[in-house]
C-alpha positions, 0 to 999 in steps of 0.5 A: 973686621966688620963691614966692607973693606973701606979701601976697596969701597973707595977705590973699586966703587966710589972712585970709578963711579964718580969718574963715570959721573964726571963728578969726581975729585979727591974731596968728592971721593973722600966725602962719599966714602966717609958718608957710607961709613957715617950712615951705615958703617959701610955695612948695613943695607937697610936702616937699623931700627926700621927706618926707611933709609936704604943702602950703604949710603942710607938714602931715603926713598923720598930723597932718591925720588926727589933727585929724579923728580926735581933734578935729573929729569931736567938735565937728560943730556947731562953727563951725570944723568946719562951715566947714572941711567946707564948704571941702572938694572932693568929688573927692579925699581930704581929705589930698590937698587939703592940696596943691591946696586953699589954703583947706583947708590954711590952715584945717587949719594954724589948727586945729592951732594952735587945739588948742595949750594956750598962748594965741597970742603978741603979733601984732607979735612975730616971735620970739614967733610963731616960737617958738610955731610951733616949739613947737606946729606944728614940734615940738621934734624938727622942723628949724625954728630959731625964732631964724632963722625970726623973720625969716620971721615979720617978713615975714608981719607986714609983708605 
């Protein structure tokens, strides 16, 4: 086996993190778990090839900072803002916690999706989840292939 056990990631990190954010549900859990697989094979903490992306969910620092600057700071009393703030450690900068703090990195990935204008896809449809990832997380210019990555989202569903 390479990478993290996907069932453990899904049930011990993703599900409780999204519950703490009050942004849970089967579709969200499968989407965020599948995203870790699609972005890093749930194995890499820094981007292979020297890119800027960090953590299992391979969020770029600019995307992370945008979540705080253009979203979280405007909703300080929201449950998700309070929850993500509570997940932070105090000893290293927030962006660096994408590497070392699984709950925080997971929460930031979910918040990235929460800002998307489209509703979450069906929770048991790996191709729809993969297309959603491509559209709202990886972007049109990103390297992800929704058709190829559908198998990774199927693994997330099955975990």
